[in-house]
C-alpha angles and dihedrals in degrees: 000000000000122000089256129029116193118204125195113236094204108116095225095043114038095158120163119225129186112242138037107291132176097211136016112269090214104047105002089240128145117293129217124193122227090237089061094054098047097070088053088053091052091051091051091048095050095043090046092051092049093050093048094046097045096043090043090056092045089050093046093053099038101039095080089053093044096048091057105047114187093017122103111245122178092345094308136090135201111226096194131089128272089250091054090050092050090051091054093046089051089052088053090051091051090051090051091048089050092052091047089052089051092050093050092045091048091051092049092050094047092050100040102023089231137103113238113225093215092058090050093050092048090049093051092043091050090046091054090049090050090053093050092043091052090053092047092051091047091054092042092051096047 
């Protein structure tokens, strides 16, 4: 691998060229260097890991309480319905999935220096699902 690898940012080109270039030699589109993409990959990896670990811990500690609504568990009791508890646990699962996608996308970006369009689409889809789930939970809990 050369000291610098230039990657075309044009969606229909995306070629990789050894060396530090200002413009793509194939389509004259904008160029990004691998070293510019790797810090973003590290940010995705760290944020994704934090999200997975924190939401995993929250889910681990609250799931017993949520799976038995109305019963006292560990000195606490959930006054909501079983359906409301499942909605909240589903939201937790979406957040963990979002974090895992960020981790995988970050790892891919660190290793290759490129964003992978599938990871971006999955992250945007998961984000949209989180927004819809948040509205549904808000309506269900009110």
